N, C-alpha and C positions, 0 to 999 in steps of 0.2 A: 563423573565427578560428583562428590557429595557436598553437603553443606559444610562450610568451615566449622571446625570444632568450637571456636569461641562464639559462634552464632547459634549454637544449639541450646534450646531450653531443656535443662535436665533436672534441676533441683526441685524437690517436692515443694519447698517453701515458695518458690516463684509461681508454681502452678496454683497453689492456694491463694497467693496474693492476686493473681489474675482473676480467679473465680470470685473472690470476696470484694475486691476494689476495682477491678477492671470493667471496662465498658464492653458491650457485646453487640454485634450485628450478625444477621443471618440471611441466608437465602435457602433455596430448596436443597442445595448440595452441602453447604458448609455453615458453620458458626465461626465467627472470628471474635476472640477476646483480645483486648489490647489495653496496655497500661504504660504510662510514661515511665521511663527508666533513666539510667545514666546517660548524659549527653554523649554522643559519638559512639554509643554502644547499642546493639540490638540483639535480641535472641528470639528464636522462633521454635515452637513446638508443634507436634502433629499428633492427633489422637483419633482413634476410630473405636467405637464401643463394640462390645461383644454381641450386641443385638444385630449387628450388620452382617455377621457371618463368622465362619471359622477363621483360624489364624492365617491361612493362606490368602483368603480373600481380603481380610483386614490389612495384612502386610502389603498386598498389591495396591490397595487404595492409598495406604500411607506413602508408598514409594511414588505414586503419581502425584500426590499432594506436595511432597518434598521437591520433586523435579519441577513442578509448576511454579513453586515459590522460588526455587533457585534461578529459574529463567527471569523472574520479576525482580530478583534481588538488587540489581544495579539501580532500580528505580524506587526502592523502598527507603523511606526516611530512617535515619538512626535515632536512637534515644527511646526505643520502645521494646516492651516484651510483647510477643504475639503468640497466640495459640489458635490453631485451626483444628476444628473438630468436624469429622465427617458425619453427615446426616444420611437418612435412608435414601434420599434421592441420588446420592453419589454412586449407588450401586449400578444405575443405568447410565451414568455419565461417562463420556470418553475423556481423554486427556485434555482436549481443547476446551470442553465445557468446564472441567475442573479449574483450568488456568483462567478462564473467563470469570468464573465465580470468585476466585481469589482476587483477581484484579478489581472486580466490581466492589467487593467488600473493602479492599484497601483504599479505593477511591472514596467510598462513602465515609470511611474513617479519616480521610484526609492524610493518609500515610504514604502517598506516592509523591516523589519529587516532581517539581514542575507541574505540568498538566496531566501527567500519567498516561498519555496517549501513545506511548511508544510500543 
């Protein structure tokens, strides 16, 4: 199952907005950019730079990032634009490490519902 269409960050203007006005947090695997958006609405984007490898490797990393986010989706607050960017450390990370990184960054940003310990 993929991310619902209405929750995918696709427009260039929103990416630009995130980079210019959004806040960012990072760990060794990921960078998270986030910015308040329409109440009750959220969109998430995933990016992996060319420095991390050829297309096959980048796409595999992006698929893992999307699936990790999809598992966390019920606990993520609405009303935000989110952008996850893979860093060099993600090359050695397995799926569980990627999911833990995403969860940790979302907790730091206070973007998880409740206590976020589910």
